[in-house]
Residue, then its C-alpha position, 0 to 999 in steps of 0.5 A: m280728536a275730531a268726530i267723523e261728522e266734523v271730518r266729513r263736513a271739512r272734506e266736503l267744504s274744502k275738496y274743490s279748493l284742495l283739488s285745484k292745487p297742482n299735484v293733488l289727485g284726490v281728497g278723502y278722509g281717514y287716519k293721520e299717519k306720522a312717521g309711517r304709523r297710523t294714529a287714532d286721529l281722523c283727518v282730511v287726506a289729500l292724495v298727491r302724485v308726489k309728496l314734495p318738501k314744503s320749501s319747494l312749494a309756493p304758499r298757495e300750493l300747500v295743503p293747510p295743516t287744518l281745515d275748519g279745525v280738522s287736521t289734514d294729512v298728505v299721502q303720496v299715491g303716485d300716478i293714477r291711471a285707468l285700467q281696461a274694464r274686465t270683459d270676462r264676466 
């Protein structure tokens, strides 16, 4: 299991390369999910519009399974859109 500092460092070193991939909207860190359940393993998280099967992606479009020895996870978040700012405050 990776320590939080290792995960943060891996995220910082890889965020721009991950964000350059089509479909990747954001990069963060958190707990890895397997079969819809959160595990105790910290990882770098790639946020994608749509989670696609690996077979439909070119090798350069894939999020690698590890970054600097830290596991990765791909999480589908859908379309992100800015909302109007609140003006009632």
